[in-house]
Wavefront OBJ file of the C-alpha trace (Angstrom):
o trace
v 0.000 0.000 0.000
v 1.401 3.402 -1.003
v 1.977 5.844 1.903
v 0.559 9.346 2.212
v 2.285 12.222 0.372
v 3.813 13.321 3.671
v 5.091 9.825 4.481
v 6.494 9.538 0.961
v 8.305 12.879 1.306
v 9.808 12.058 4.695
v 10.423 8.349 4.337
v 13.611 8.376 2.212
v 15.371 10.677 4.704
v 15.428 8.170 7.566
v 18.710 6.456 6.739
v 21.894 7.421 8.566
v 23.730 6.581 11.742
v 22.273 9.412 13.825
v 25.573 11.058 14.807
v 25.019 14.575 16.268
v 26.884 16.282 13.444
v 24.477 14.768 10.901
v 21.199 15.569 12.657
v 20.287 18.597 10.573
v 21.235 16.950 7.298
v 19.124 13.900 8.186
v 15.944 15.882 8.901
v 13.628 16.272 5.872
v 13.497 19.887 4.789
v 9.772 19.525 4.172
v 9.275 19.453 7.963
v 9.851 23.224 8.082
v 6.685 23.850 6.045
v 4.699 21.592 8.393
v 5.759 23.433 11.568
v 6.125 27.044 10.408
v 2.390 27.970 10.583
v 2.341 27.024 14.285
v 5.457 28.971 15.359
v 3.754 31.831 17.196
v 1.380 29.471 18.998
v 4.287 27.351 20.192
v 6.240 30.437 21.274
v 3.302 31.711 23.345
v 2.856 28.321 25.002
v 6.563 28.123 25.825
v 6.420 31.568 27.426
v 3.408 30.634 29.546
v 5.010 27.386 30.703
v 8.277 29.117 31.586
v 6.424 31.675 33.666
v 4.324 28.991 35.324
v 7.193 26.700 36.308
v 10.140 29.056 36.930
v 9.581 31.534 39.793
v 12.329 33.956 38.660
v 10.439 34.509 35.406
v 6.947 34.609 36.926
v 6.347 38.321 36.447
v 4.696 40.550 33.827
v 6.408 40.458 30.452
v 7.052 44.170 30.199
v 10.167 46.308 30.088
v 13.611 44.981 29.191
v 12.947 41.660 30.913
v 9.816 40.837 28.931
v 11.335 42.017 25.674
v 14.443 39.904 26.144
v 12.529 36.767 27.168
v 9.948 37.004 24.385
v 12.611 37.742 21.759
v 14.681 34.805 22.982
v 11.830 32.298 22.794
v 10.637 33.480 19.375
v 14.175 33.574 17.956
v 14.927 30.103 19.285
v 11.858 28.492 17.711
v 12.148 30.419 14.426
v 15.816 29.559 14.100
v 15.132 25.894 14.776
v 12.620 25.678 11.970
v 14.914 27.661 9.654
v 17.693 25.193 10.420
v 15.436 22.352 9.328
v 14.783 24.147 6.043
v 18.466 24.878 5.416
v 20.986 23.493 7.901
v 23.715 25.901 8.969
v 25.025 27.822 11.962
v 22.946 30.280 13.952
v 22.976 33.634 12.078
v 24.923 36.355 13.846
v 21.897 38.547 14.605
v 20.107 35.658 16.308
v 23.291 34.393 17.914
v 23.495 37.757 19.693
v 20.047 37.149 21.217
v 21.191 34.035 23.077
v 24.563 35.508 24.026
v 22.626 38.520 25.317
v 20.417 36.320 27.496
v 23.550 35.132 29.297
v 24.631 38.746 29.777
v 21.158 39.616 31.096
v 21.293 36.841 33.689
v 24.570 38.182 35.063
v 23.093 41.685 35.215
v 20.246 40.235 37.299
v 22.763 38.716 39.702
v 21.968 35.136 38.710
v 24.035 32.218 37.517
v 22.816 30.298 34.465
v 20.782 27.664 36.313
v 17.521 29.568 35.871
v 18.081 30.268 32.173
v 19.084 26.677 31.472
v 15.950 25.502 33.256
v 13.965 27.791 30.927
v 15.723 26.261 27.927
v 14.722 22.791 29.105
v 11.112 23.866 29.568
v 11.137 25.363 26.088
v 12.574 22.194 24.588
v 9.955 20.028 26.308
v 6.989 22.173 25.205
v 8.345 22.583 21.675
v 8.875 18.843 21.270
v 5.387 18.067 22.595
v 3.694 20.461 20.177
v 5.835 19.511 17.163
v 5.180 15.843 17.858
v 1.412 16.514 17.836
v 1.592 18.536 14.620
v 3.925 16.016 12.972
v 1.749 13.059 13.903
v -1.329 14.702 12.421
v 0.662 15.461 9.280
v 1.715 11.821 8.955
v 5.403 12.271 9.849
v 6.866 8.805 10.581
v 7.737 8.059 14.216
v 11.396 7.490 13.322
v 11.597 11.013 11.926
v 9.892 12.403 15.023
v 12.488 10.652 17.201
v 15.221 12.242 15.127
v 13.441 15.573 15.525
v 13.447 15.179 19.315
v 17.175 14.507 19.288
v 17.692 17.613 17.145
v 15.640 19.769 19.526
v 17.680 18.854 22.572
v 20.985 19.133 20.695
v 19.854 22.583 19.569
v 19.053 23.580 23.152
v 22.587 22.561 24.149
v 23.887 24.840 21.403
v 21.810 27.799 22.623
v 22.868 27.110 26.196
v 26.515 27.222 25.101
v 25.934 30.644 23.522
v 24.406 31.955 26.753
v 27.297 30.525 28.756
v 29.642 32.397 26.416
v 27.764 35.654 26.987
v 27.596 35.154 30.739
v 31.318 34.373 30.977
v 32.324 37.307 28.785
v 30.171 39.712 30.796
v 31.574 38.291 34.010
v 35.121 38.841 32.757
v 34.318 42.415 31.739
v 32.711 43.104 35.104
v 35.683 41.617 36.937
v 38.098 43.718 34.876
v 36.139 46.898 35.523
v 35.897 46.121 39.231
v 39.628 45.413 39.375
v 40.373 48.783 37.779
v 38.070 50.577 40.230
v 39.715 48.818 43.180
v 43.166 49.705 41.905
v 42.096 53.352 41.699
v 40.786 53.184 45.277
v 44.104 51.744 46.448
v 45.990 54.556 44.719
v 43.723 57.158 46.314
v 44.195 55.675 49.780
v 47.978 55.611 49.404
v 48.249 59.072 47.882
v 50.476 61.659 49.539
v 49.012 64.059 50.515
v 45.831 62.112 51.357
v 42.983 62.289 48.844
v 39.780 64.180 49.716
v 37.456 62.069 51.863
v 34.523 62.441 49.480
v 36.599 61.290 46.520
v 37.782 58.243 48.452
v 34.250 57.395 49.609
v 32.866 57.626 46.068
v 35.694 55.445 44.789
v 35.048 52.890 47.546
v 31.380 52.693 46.589
v 32.265 52.209 42.916
v 34.822 49.545 43.869
v 32.303 47.680 46.052
v 34.841 47.799 48.902
v 33.269 49.426 51.985
v 35.844 51.534 53.783
v 36.706 49.946 57.151
v 37.245 52.024 60.273
v 40.859 50.828 60.281
v 42.993 48.970 57.789
v 46.464 47.523 57.421
v 48.909 47.629 54.542
v 50.932 44.563 53.595
v 54.308 44.723 51.857
v 55.419 41.565 50.023
v 58.618 40.340 48.460
v 56.808 39.298 45.269
v 53.390 38.663 43.657
v 51.121 36.273 45.545
v 47.717 34.686 45.066
v 45.523 36.669 47.441
v 42.176 35.306 46.261
v 39.665 35.335 49.081
v 41.349 38.007 51.204
v 39.027 40.887 50.190
v 42.141 42.966 49.620
v 42.906 45.985 47.503
v 45.987 44.829 45.642
v 48.806 46.030 43.452
v 51.051 43.091 42.670
v 52.343 44.195 39.294
v 55.220 46.565 40.017
v 58.430 46.049 41.969
v 56.806 46.773 45.339
v 53.784 44.466 45.695
v 51.343 45.717 48.306
v 47.887 45.055 49.730
v 45.350 46.914 51.822
v 43.125 44.880 54.133
v 40.438 45.677 56.688
v 41.747 45.515 60.260
v 41.986 43.462 62.295
v 43.401 40.986 59.795
v 43.103 37.311 60.670
v 46.662 36.160 61.351
v 45.984 32.514 60.597
v 44.214 33.222 57.299
v 46.801 35.759 56.173
v 49.702 33.479 57.046
v 48.163 30.671 54.990
v 47.373 32.962 52.036
v 50.913 34.343 51.861
v 52.707 31.056 52.406
v 55.937 30.920 50.417
v 56.488 34.677 50.612
v 58.159 37.045 53.029
v 55.628 39.698 53.962
v 55.115 42.388 56.582
v 51.794 43.666 57.905
v 51.845 47.355 58.757
v 50.227 48.818 61.877
v 46.420 49.296 61.860
v 45.496 52.856 60.881
v 42.461 54.899 59.768
v 42.008 54.806 55.962
v 43.497 58.304 55.560
v 46.782 57.027 57.012
v 47.076 53.945 54.783
v 50.262 55.346 53.262
v 51.926 55.441 56.679
v 51.025 51.830 57.364
v 52.504 50.834 54.006
v 55.691 52.868 54.517
v 56.216 51.190 57.894
v 55.573 47.748 56.411
v 57.992 48.363 53.532
v 60.707 49.530 55.915
v 60.139 46.514 58.155
v 60.345 44.211 55.122
v 63.964 45.321 54.650
v 64.688 44.670 58.338
v 63.067 41.222 58.523
v 65.679 38.594 59.231
v 68.127 41.224 60.495
v 66.893 43.648 63.136
v 63.479 41.957 63.136
v 62.911 38.206 63.585
v 63.404 35.949 60.564
v 59.744 35.042 60.032
v 57.697 34.544 56.828
v 55.058 36.982 58.068
v 56.022 39.860 60.362
v 53.475 42.030 62.163
v 54.673 45.587 62.749
v 52.416 46.015 65.765
v 54.588 43.410 67.517
v 57.745 45.495 66.917
v 56.640 49.124 67.118
v 59.324 50.167 69.603
v 62.098 48.677 67.473
v 60.757 50.317 64.311
v 60.380 53.624 66.098
v 63.966 53.534 67.359
v 65.229 52.820 63.848
v 63.803 56.178 62.804
v 66.151 58.116 65.138
v 69.608 56.477 64.927
v 71.410 59.484 66.493
v 69.188 59.500 69.570
v 69.471 55.726 69.862
v 73.258 56.040 69.810
v 73.160 58.684 72.521
v 70.802 56.683 74.741
v 72.933 53.573 74.262
v 76.107 55.471 75.071
v 74.630 56.741 78.321
v 72.632 53.754 79.541
v 74.682 50.809 78.265
v 78.115 52.204 79.071
v 78.873 49.461 81.624
v 78.677 46.899 78.807
v 81.258 48.586 76.618
v 84.206 47.227 78.623
v 83.078 43.619 78.118
v 84.509 41.225 75.588
v 82.222 40.327 72.647
v 81.537 36.947 74.257
v 80.585 38.555 77.559
v 78.420 41.159 75.794
v 76.533 38.498 73.818
v 75.852 36.706 77.090
v 74.833 39.609 79.311
v 73.056 42.030 76.936
v 70.165 39.642 76.097
v 69.940 38.689 79.756
v 69.682 42.357 80.735
v 66.865 42.981 78.254
v 64.933 39.900 79.381
v 65.531 40.834 83.035
v 64.206 44.354 82.538
v 61.196 43.296 80.443
v 60.123 40.613 82.923
v 60.755 42.759 86.001
v 63.370 40.325 87.215
v 61.267 37.150 86.969
v 63.929 34.429 87.010
v 61.669 31.711 85.577
v 60.480 33.865 82.660
v 64.028 34.935 81.836
v 65.169 31.306 81.922
v 62.347 30.242 79.604
v 62.958 33.124 77.193
v 66.702 32.497 76.914
v 66.473 28.682 77.256
v 68.939 28.602 80.158
v 68.842 27.239 83.715
v 67.328 29.511 86.410
v 70.540 29.247 88.397
v 72.404 30.650 85.374
v 69.954 33.556 85.341
v 70.656 34.299 88.984
v 74.418 34.257 88.381
v 74.106 36.660 85.451
v 71.767 38.902 87.446
v 74.449 39.301 90.057
v 76.905 40.371 87.346
v 74.391 42.900 86.056
v 73.783 44.211 89.543
v 77.501 44.819 89.890
v 77.662 46.635 86.546
v 74.500 48.765 86.781
v 73.705 48.972 90.518
v 70.826 51.411 91.206
v 70.144 52.021 87.513
v 68.321 48.666 87.433
v 65.745 50.079 89.865
v 65.284 53.576 88.432
v 62.160 53.589 86.156
v 63.551 56.152 83.702
v 66.885 54.376 83.429
v 65.183 51.021 82.961
v 62.991 52.414 80.182
v 65.940 53.912 78.293
v 67.978 50.723 78.708
v 65.134 48.683 77.206
v 64.927 51.046 74.223
v 68.676 50.972 73.678
v 68.856 47.182 73.905
v 65.924 46.683 71.550
v 67.587 48.922 69.012
v 70.940 47.152 69.265
v 70.048 43.495 69.688
v 68.848 41.353 66.764
l 1 2 3 4 5 6 7 8 9 10 11 12 13 14 15 16 17 18 19 20 21 22 23 24 25 26 27 28 29 30 31 32 33 34 35 36 37 38 39 40 41 42 43 44 45 46 47 48 49 50 51 52 53 54 55 56 57 58 59 60 61 62 63 64 65 66 67 68 69 70 71 72 73 74 75 76 77 78 79 80 81 82 83 84 85 86 87 88 89 90 91 92 93 94 95 96 97 98 99 100 101 102 103 104 105 106 107 108 109 110 111 112 113 114 115 116 117 118 119 120 121 122 123 124 125 126 127 128 129 130 131 132 133 134 135 136 137 138 139 140 141 142 143 144 145 146 147 148 149 150 151 152 153 154 155 156 157 158 159 160 161 162 163 164 165 166 167 168 169 170 171 172 173 174 175 176 177 178 179 180 181 182 183 184 185 186 187 188 189 190 191 192 193 194 195 196 197 198 199 200 201 202 203 204 205 206 207 208 209 210 211 212 213 214 215 216 217 218 219 220 221 222 223 224 225 226 227 228 229 230 231 232 233 234 235 236 237 238 239 240 241 242 243 244 245 246 247 248 249 250 251 252 253 254 255 256 257 258 259 260 261 262 263 264 265 266 267 268 269 270 271 272 273 274 275 276 277 278 279 280 281 282 283 284 285 286 287 288 289 290 291 292 293 294 295 296 297 298 299 300 301 302 303 304 305 306 307 308 309 310 311 312 313 314 315 316 317 318 319 320 321 322 323 324 325 326 327 328 329 330 331 332 333 334 335 336 337 338 339 340 341 342 343 344 345 346 347 348 349 350 351 352 353 354 355 356 357 358 359 360 361 362 363 364 365 366 367 368 369 370 371 372 373 374 375 376 377 378 379 380 381 382 383 384 385 386 387 388 389 390 391 392 393 394 395 396 397
């Protein structure tokens, strides 16, 4: 028995192995004429189903949102039927529609889960309606199965275009935000300080609320500071960061592992430059005057850093207060000077001095007697004690 005209037209096109790259070539071009009269009806049904099932899209189709959604659905269905009639890539003007939907989702603060759910709804409704129309027109079931495969492959293609748009917009936004944050950093470190209003406006644009206090960090080289919420400049020869204070020591130590870095003292935002200058100076002293540590905190060494600013006065204080040590041999000096500092800072607590210097308490007592002989009443005078501590901190590593 001879088949219907529709069956005859579609029947010879059913051969092939069904590979994705051959889907469009395997679909009978005559299908386009069968489905084209129903395009607007299908588009309206897809829109209704998307609004019914996806809460983010369940709002009136007006304004930019409605225009973008309606244009996307209509373009998707029209392009699908056009591809059946003449297989080929998505034309550039329609390609922009689906790329633009990805951009729109980012602008709405969403990832692509909602849009991809809408694509799946659209594919399901479109397949259901095309299957009904095709069945009434006598399209063979094998061709309808091929059509279903083409619909879902096509949805994957549109989804990829939206992912491209979303990613590109995300990259542009990240680049713009990075530039705004770099400008904020420059304003905060400017000398003289930038006007408060200018800094506040820049902070708003950079999406970096100004903290009450912040710290600057000087590094010995570029580092991955992802997750620190830092203003950063890691490109020139003096890498630096600005962070809200107080900074978490454990987190910062982990983030800067493998680098030598110094955290400046906490300061109001207008004094960020001073925190950075102190951190940069301390970076040069780390491992010499300051302890040899991967991460140095200036607030732990303020007295030492302060004394380094006035070398003449330090020399004078040392000459006056540490004179009894000048007659000692280097070996004696290296033994008694640290003991004197520990003795003064612990108010003569033998156990604490022993623990700090890793020596026996009896050794501490013996050295204390030597110091008593050298300094006598100066060890009990508050002013003399204070100046001796400053002089020793400036001179001892």
